[in-house]
N, C-alpha and C positions, 0 to 999 in steps of 0.2 A: 512103511519106511517112514524117516523122520530126517528131520536137518537141523541145526542151533544156529541163529542168531545173534551176533553180538557186536556192540554198539557204544564207544565214550559218549556219554548227553550229560549235561550239567552237573559233573562234576561223581558220575557215578556209570558203572558199568550195567547196562543194560542185555538181558538174554531172553529169547522165546527159545520154545519149542515149537516146532512147526510140523502136524501132522497132514504128510500130504495123502493119506487115506480120506478124511474129513476135510483135506482142503480149511486146515482153523490152527490155530494159535491153541494149544491144549495147555500149556503151562508158561510163564515168566517171570522172571527173577531180576532185583536191581541188587548189585552189590558196590558199597561204599567203597570208594578209592581212598582210604584210612591209610593202609599198606601201598601203595601205588598200582598202576596197571601192572606191573608182574605177578603181584599177591591175585589182584582182583581176576586176571582174564583165567589163571586156571582156576581157581572157584569157581566160578560162574559156568565153564565146562562141565566142571564135576557135578555141580547143581543140576543141572538139567540133563546131563546123562542119567544120575539116580531117578529122576521126573519120567524120564523115559523107563528105566527099566520098571517101574512101578507099573506103567501104563502098558507092560510088555510091548514098547514099541525097540527098534533098532536104528542106532543114530548113524546114519551110511556118509553127511556130509560137514562141518561148522563153515560157515561164512562169517569173518570179523570186517568192519566197516572203518576202511581211517579217511581223513579228511585234509590229510597233506603227504607231502611227499617225507619229508622228515617223521610224521607219525607212522607211517605203513612202515620206514626201516625199524623204526622202533619197536611195532607188535611183532613185525616178522622175528626179531632178534629174541624176542620172547618166546614167540612160539616154538624155536628153534631149540632153546634153551629148554623147555619143560615139555617137548619131544612131545605136543600134541598132535595127534593125527586127525589127518582129513582136514587141513584146514584150507582156505580160500580167503584172500584177502580182496575187495572189492572199495573202489573209491563210492563217496558219498552220492555223489549224484546216479551211480548207478543202482547203488543200494533205494532210493529214492523212487526211483523209475520203475525198477521191481516192483515195489509197493504198489504203486500206480497201477500198474499191469493187473493185477489179482482185485485191485480195490471195487468193491460194487457201488459206491457211491459216484467213482468215477470210470464207471464202464462204459459211457460213451462218450467221455469226454477226450477229445485228441490235445489239446493246448489244456493246460491249468494253472491257473495266477496264484504261486503260493506267497501265500501272508502271512509272514512269523510275527506275534505281536509279544514280544521278550520284557523284561524288566527294563532294560536300558531303553528302550524301542521298538521299532518296524525293522522288519527286512520284507524285502518283495524283490520275487526271481518268477520266471516264466518256465513250467516244466512241458517239453516238447517230444510227447511221444510218437509224431512221427517220423523225427531227426533222431530222438532217442538225446535229448542234449536240455540241460538245463542254465538256464541263463544269467550272469552272472548278477549277484542281488546289488540292489540296491537301499542304502539304509535310512533314518530318519531318526533322532532322537526324539522322544516325547517325555515332557515332565510331567504328564498328567495324562488320564484318560477322560479328559470331558470332552462333550460331543464337539466342539469346536476343533480341539486338537488332533480328534478321530479324522474329521472330515479334511482336514489338512493335508492327511497320507492320502489323498486319493489322487491329486494330478499326479504325485509319486508315481502311482499303479499306471496309470496312464502314460508315464513316460516310457518305463517298460515294456508295456505294449508298442510304442511308436518305434521304439529302436529295432524291437522285433520284425517290425511290419506283418504283423500277423494277430487275428483276434481269439481271445482266449474264450472258451465253453464256460468255465466255471472259477470258483477260488475256492481255495483249500486255508483255512482258517486254522492255523497252530501257535502254539506258546501258552506259557504261564498266565497272560493277561488275557488270553480270549476268551475266558468267558465272561467277559462286560456284554451285556444283555444289550447292549444300545450299537454295538460291535455291526453285528448281521444284519442290522437293519440300514447301517449307515454305506455300508459297502453296498449291498445290493443295490440301494439309490444310486449312489455315485457311478458305479460301475455300470448298474442296468445287468448283473451276473446272477445266476444262483448262486447262494454262500453255505459250504458245508462246513461246520465246524469237529475237528477232526478230533476222537478222541482216545487217551493214551499216546499223544504226539510223542514222547519219550521213546516208545517202542517202535518207529516207524522205519527208522533206519534199521534198527536188527530185522525187523520183520521182510525189509526189502533183501537185506543178506541172505537170511533162510530161504527165501524162495528161487533166489540165486545159485544156491549152494544144489537147489534139486540138480541142473546142469553140470555139478562138478562131481556126481556123483561116481564111484570107479565101476567098470566094467565087472559085471556078474560072472561066475563059472560058466564052463561050455556046458555044463550039466543044465542049467538052470536058461542057457539060450536055445537050449533041443527043444525044453517043454515050452517053448513058445511057439504060437500058430506061424507058419511060413508066411514070409512075407509076399505078395503079389508085386511082381515086377511091370511098372508104368513106361510105355514108349514115352519118348521126348515130343511133344508138339510143337511145331513152330505157330508161331503168330505171324501175321505179314500182314503190317499195319494199312488200313482202305486207305487213306491221303498221306501225303509225303511232304504236306503244305507245316511249313514251322510252326509248332504253338506259341502262341501271342504270350510275353512274359506278366505275370501277375503284379500288378499294380499295389505294392503297399500303402498302407493310408498313410496319408499324412499328418505330420504332428499336428495335434490338436491347439489350436489358436490360446495365445496365454489369457487374452480377456476372456475365451471360454471358460477356461480352468479358474479363475478367480472368482467369476460369478456359480462357476458350477460348488466351488469353495463355501463362496456366502451363504448358496440357496442350501447346502448342506447343514452348516450352523443353522440356520433356521428353522429347518427341520425336526436338527438332534432337540433343540433348545425348547421348543413346540410338542410337535406330532410324537418324539420319541420318547418326552415326557408323561402322556398319556400311555404308551404302551409298556412304559416301565411296572404301570399296575397290573399287567396282565403274566399269569405266571407263565413260568420260563421251560420251555422241553428240551431244551440241550442237555438237561441234565444225562449222567451216566453212571453207570453201575460197577462200583468201585468190585475186583475179582478177590476173594480171599486170599489170606498170604499165610505162606509156609514158611518157619526160621530153621536155619540150619545151623547158624553162625551168630554171635551176638551182632555182627555189623553187617548180617545178610539175610534179606528176607526173600522169598520165593511165594508166588502167586498162583495157585492152581487154579485155569481160568474152566474148568471143564466141572467146577461147582457152582461156576456162577449162574446165577438166572433165577434164584431164589424171592418170591415175593411175599409179601404178606396183604392178608385183605385186612380193608377199612370198613366198619360200620356205621353209617352214616346214619344219626336218629331221624325219626320224622319231625317234624315242624308238631308244635301244639298247637291243641283246635282254638283256634279264634270264637269267644265267645260276642255273640252280638250284644249290642245295649236294645233291653226290651223298647219295644214299640211305646210311641207315646201314647195318654187316653186322649179319645177324641174331646174336642173343645164343644163345651155348651155355648149356643148359640141367645146371644140375651136378645129381648125386644127389644125395636127400635121406634121410637115416637117419632112420626111424621109430622111436622107441622101443615097446618092446611097452605095452598099457595095463598099470596094477597097479592093480584094484577097491580102491574107498575107503570103508570101513564109518564111518557116521552114529550117535553115540551120540542115543539118543531124548533131548528135556530137554520135560520137563513146565512148560506153563505156568503162570505163576501165578495163584490163582484171584480174582477181581474184586473190589476193596474197597467196600464201599457205605458213601458216606458219610452221615454223620446229619444233618441241622440242615432249613436252609427253604432254600427255590429261590426267587431275586432275577427278578422279573418286570421286563422293560422295558416302560415305559407311552408310547406316540406322545404328540409334541407336537402339539395341537391347532393347525390352521389359523389362527386367529383369533390366535393368540400369533405369529405369523411375520410380522414387519413388509413391507409390498408391494414394496420394493426391495430386499429383504436377499440375492435368488437374482441378482440384476442387477447386474455388477460393471464399470463404466463403463471403459472403453476408450479412448485418444485415438492416433491415427495421428500419429506424426509427419510432417514435408513431405519430401518424395523429394527425393534431392540429384542435383542436373543432372551426374553424373557419370557413367562407363563404371564398371557395378556389376563386385566382384569375381566371380573366378571362384574355388569352394570343390572345390578339388582331390578327387577320387574315382576311385579304383581301378579299371579296366575301362571308363572313357570317355576318348573323345577332347577334345581342346580341343575340338571345334567345338562338340561336345555340353555341354561346361561352360560353351562362353560362351553357349549357347542358355538351358541352364538359368537362368544368371544373370541373363540378358534378362527371361525369365520371370519370374522374382521380381522383378523391378525394375518390371516393368507392372504386375503382381498390389498390389505397394504403391501404387504410383501411383493405378489403380483405385481401392484404399481409403481414400485420401488424398482423391480427387475426393469420391468417393461423402459422407464426412466433413463436407466443407468443403459443398458443394449443401444436406445435409442438416441440417448448424448453420446455414445463414443462407436 
């Protein structure tokens, strides 16, 4: 038994074939909207039904995602006109919660902060599985993907959590620009939450619709129902509460102080300009394996995920043997001529007699404590703001380049901490 999920994302129609037996997507397809949705929708459904027949699967239901009331009416008219059978329409929020419920990465997460990083900017919302709701998204434009710009979006995420009055369990990262290797480190540091980069983000809504369509599968015939095992009846049990005291209301977390948000953004900018620069030299472990694609039409591509997983082996050559230089020949000791010692006679010299000086001895009187001003011993110092650049390396003999760079970063972080302490104490 299988279902089909469809959604319109980024100017294309995305479709997935979900096998309920294996609980996995076995095929997916992207159809361009060159001829409009009225042409792409039937083509996507026919392509997924053909993929199901090749795998000997029966398609029982089709789920279609809409993002607005006008789009829902348009899709419904296309379905009715094309006589596409067993189609159910779901809002985008419900489809997303359907995907979230079956995602292994967020199996234990009750609330997930949705962080979409697109070409135009960032969109942040909160998905609450307990209440089956998705909050209104907050957006911000980004003209670049520099660490400072990315760090400036963290206060926006805190505003989403403050308005909801809850705490998130993790962060789901989507979007075409979510592949930035600094983005995960910045959000994890600024939000204090685990960050998961979602692969194939354009198929998330379609997969959620396919999962929700399982509940819309029509009932089987009476012969199939008779073959099922008998259902054991269970009598209802009434649970009597042990206490009638009212439950105290849960206090929502107050809004973050603006000063704290500004200092958090400053600290993120400092970390991203320095520490993340070192982390950028490490290999990226967020790469995903692309699925093979089947081509059924010039403007239509189909990807069969059942063929994914092929890997290639890499042979690492052993390093060449290092030849040690030959040992130096032993040095030949030359005979040393030692001259006979000649005794030295020293003449006695009488030390001059000490001269006693006549006069008065000057005595220094201590300055009374009352005469010293209270702030005379305190020299105020001002710590300059840290520079968001890679700190200079001071050459020093006997130390490797790695040690010199580490000492430079240690001096940079110490200076940044002194500056933050000064800013917090002054405000």
